N, C-alpha and C positions, 0 to 999 in steps of 0.2 A: 275677445281678448286674445286667445291663442293665435288667431290669424294675424293680428297686428304685431304681436311679439315675434312670430315666425317671419313675417315680412321684413321687419327691422333687422333681424339676425341674418336673413338671406342677403339683404343689401350689403351688410358688412362683409359677408363671405365673398360675394361677387366682386366687391372692390378690392379685397385682398388678393383674390384670384387674378384679377385683371392687372394688378401691380406686380404679380409674380412673387408674392410673399408667402405662398403656400409651398410645402414640400411637394415637389412634382410627383413623387411616387405614391402619394396618398390622395391626390386630387380625384382620381377615378372613384375611389371609395366615398369620399365626401360628396361628390356630385350625386352618386347613387342614393346616399342617405337623404340628401336634400331634395330629391325628387319625390320622396314619400311625404305626403301631406301631414302625417302625424309626428314628424321628426324634423329637427334642424340642428346642424352642427354649430358648436360654439367656438371651440379651439382644438387644435390638434398638432401632433408632431409624429412623423413616421419613424422616429428613433434616430439617435445620433451618437457620435463619439465626440467628446470635447476635451480640450486641455484648457484649464482655467488657472488663473493666478489669484490666490486668496491671501490677503494681508494677515488674517488670523482666523482660526476656526470660528464659525458662526457669524462672521462679518460679510453678509451677503450683499450689502449695499456697495462695497468697494471691490467686488469680484470683477476681474478683467478676463474676457475671453481671449485666449491666445490662438486657439484653433477650433474650428467646428466643422464636422463632416457628417453628411447624411448617407454617405456610401462608405464602403471599405476604405481604410486608410493604411498607408505604408508605415512600417515600423520607423524607417528613417525620418519620415515627416513628423511623427509623434516625438521622436527623440530630439530632433532639432527644435520643435516647438516648445517642448517642456524645458529645454535648455535656456529659453528666453524668460523664464519666470524670474520675477524680482523678489518674490516672497515664497509662498508655498505653491508649487505646481502640482495640480491634481489632474489625473486622467479619469474621466467618467464616461461610461457607456450607459445611455438612457434607452429604455424600451419605448415602443410606440405608446402614445396616449391620445385619446379622443374624448371630448366632452360633447354630449348630445342632449338637447332638451327634447322631451317627449310630451305629446299632448295628454296622455293619461297614464296612470300607474300600470295598466295592463300593457301599454305600448312600451313602457320602461322595462317591464319584466320580459317581454318578448326580445328586446334588444340585449338584455343581460344574458338571457339564455343563449342567443346567437354568439355573443362575445365569449362566453364560457366554452361553447362548442368549438370556437375558433382557436382556443388556447389562451385567452385572456382571463386568467384565473383570479384576478384581483379587480373585477368589475363590480360596480355597485352604484346605488343612488347616492349622490353627494349633496343634492338639494331637493327638498320636497316642493318648493314653490313652483318650479317648472319641470319637475320630475327629471332632473339632470342626471344622466348616467355618465360615469367616468369608465371608459373602457381602458383597462390597464393590466399590467402584469408586474410581478416583482423582480424579474430578472434584470439585474443592474450590476455594474462594476463601478467602484468608487474608491480610489486610493491615491495617496500622495506619492509622487514619483520624482519630485525635484524640490530643492530649496535654494533660493538665491542663485538660480541658474545651474546648480550642481545636481546631477542625476543621483538619486539616493539608492537606486536598485541596480542590480547587474543588467547589462544589456540583454543577456539571455532571458532573464526573468521578464524584463519589459517587452521583449520580442514575443514571449509566450502570452503575456497579458494582452497585447495588441492583437495577436492572432485570435485569442479567445473572444475579445471584444468584437472583432469582425464577424466571428461565427454567430455570436449572440445577436448582433445587428441584423444579420441575414435571416436568422430564425424569426425575429420580430416582423420582418417584412413578409415572410411566408405566412405568418398568422394574419397579417393584414389582408393578404390575398384570400385566405380562407374566409375571413369575415366578409369581404366583398362578395364572395360567392353566396354566402348565407343571406346577406342583406338583399342581394339581387332577387332572391327567391321570395322576399316579402311581397313584391308587387306581382308575382306570377300566380 
């Protein structure tokens, strides 16, 4: 049962990888996890900064992405992008997140320990069916910065928030590198 499930998930991973749909800076980690026979990755994001347009709070179905960056972004780009909002323009910085199915509960525990050691303090089992571990942390920025194309905060404040978002994004990628080194040791 596990072997069939893992094989199906690996096929999907390889298709997404070949189509270039994966964040390039997380592929090395995902490849390393997927080489281990007791693990298979399900979904991931290396962390990102986005500007979205929200018609009203809670209306996720009509959210429109105005900009999305997996690397550091310039203040001027965020300012210009947020100015294009038709409704509520939000700036959000997301930390990395990875979902991994594990063969056994012991495998899941081993992965959670590595995730915690790498700095992902909000990691845990989110599904008992396939022992799915979510590797995550809480560090995130989320705030409205524009309404109907008008910037709501001072440029100095927005500049500081963008700088802070870039720092947090970089820190998340450093945690991914630490996790990669810890996972690599699983097979040694």
